[in-house]
N, C-alpha and C positions, 0 to 999 in steps of 0.2 A: 925776585921771590923764588925761593927754593922749592922745587917740586918733590913730593914724597917719592921715595924709590919703591920699586916693585915689592921688595921684602916687607916694607912697612904696610903696604896695602894688603898683601897676602896674610900677614899676621893679623891685621884688623879684621879681615874677612873670616879667618879661622876663629877668632874670639867671638864674633857674631854668631857663627854657626854653633859653636859650643854653648853659648848662652841660650840659643833657641832650643837646642836639644835638652838642656837642663830645665828650661821652662816647660817644655812638653812633658817631660818625665814628672815634674812636680805636679802638673795638672792631673795626671793619671793617678798619682799617689794619694790624692785627696779623696778619691771615691770611697764611699763607706757603705756599710750595710745598714739599712733603715728598716726597722720592724714595726709593723702596724699593730697598735693595741686598741684602736677605736676609741680612745679615751675622751674624745671631744663630742660625744653623743649629745645632740642628734646631728651634729655636723660631720658628714662623711667625706669632706673635701680633703684631697691629698696635700694641699698647701697648708693645712692647719697642723701646726707642730704638735698639738695635744693628741693627735691621732697616731703619732710616730714616737711615742715616749719622749716628747718634748723637743725633738729636732726634726723639722721637715726635710725631706730628701732634697738633694741638689743634683745637678747634671751628672750623669754617669753613675749614680748610686745604684746599689743592688736593693730591690724592694722585696721584703718578705712579709707575707700576710699570714697572720696567726690568730688563733682564738675565735670566739663567736660574737664579739661585741662590734657593733656597727659594721656589718658585713656588706651593706649597700654603700659602695664608695664611688666618688666622682673625681676623675682626674681633671682638676681645674688649673693645671699648668698650661702654659702656652702650647698650642698644637705643635707636635713634632719634637717636644723636649726629649732628649736622649736619656735613657736609663740602661744600665748594664744587664740586669736580669730581673725577672718577675718570678717569685717563688711562693708557693703555698706550703707551709710546713705541715707536719702530721696532725697538729691540733687545730688546723684551720677549719672553720665552719664553711658553709656554702656561701662563698663570696660572689658578688656581682660587681665587676669593674666597669664603670661607665665614664662618659665624658670625652675630653679631647684626645686626639691621636697622640701616640707616643712612638718614639724611635728606639728600637732595641739595637744596641751596638756595644761592642767591646771598646772601652776607652784606649786599650793598647793596640787595637787592630789598625787604625788609621787607614782603613779601606784596602788593606793588603789581601784580605780573604784567608789569611793563614792562621789566625788566632781565634780560638773559640770564645764566644761571648754573646751577649744579647739573647739569652735563652729564656724559656718559660718552663717551669717544672712544678709538679705537684706531688707531695707525699701524703696528701690528705685523702681520706675515704669519702669526703664530700664532693659533690659536683660543683666545679668552679665555672662561672660564666664571665667571659671577657667580651664586653660589648664596645669597648673603646677601640677605635681603629689602630692597628699596629703596622708600622713600617719597619722592615728588616733592612738594616744597613749592610753594606758589603761585609762578608765574613762567613764563618761557619756558625750556624744556629742549631740549637737542640730544643725540641718541644717534647716533654716527657711527663708521664704520670706513673708513679710507683705505688700510690696508696690505694688504688682501687676506684677512686673517683675519676671523673672525666673533666 
């Protein structure tokens, strides 16, 4: 039986590494911005698609809370589900985020600590209350309020 030569094994390994890099990049490219509209009143659960303009968030999505409908929300994802950012836009009412813990991370960071992501920001004049436990993944994180609320 003929054994594969070193060049064949190196080439195969190179292809596997290239495929792994492409798959990792494809995974980060699918992150989207999901905007809360609270349309599933009285259900304030995050997994309910009707609260997010018909499409519930998935891992590493950016979450944007806006408006004044269904401002008492419950994170009913599995504890530790990663999301990229949590933002309250200028028209956000006084939200209360409750429920399971979430992980704030940048899907492009991969623990290097060099890329910003996993931030919390508010442009709202309303006071926002976050009661859900938050775990910050490795990386640079920003928590900011520019709308006068807290």
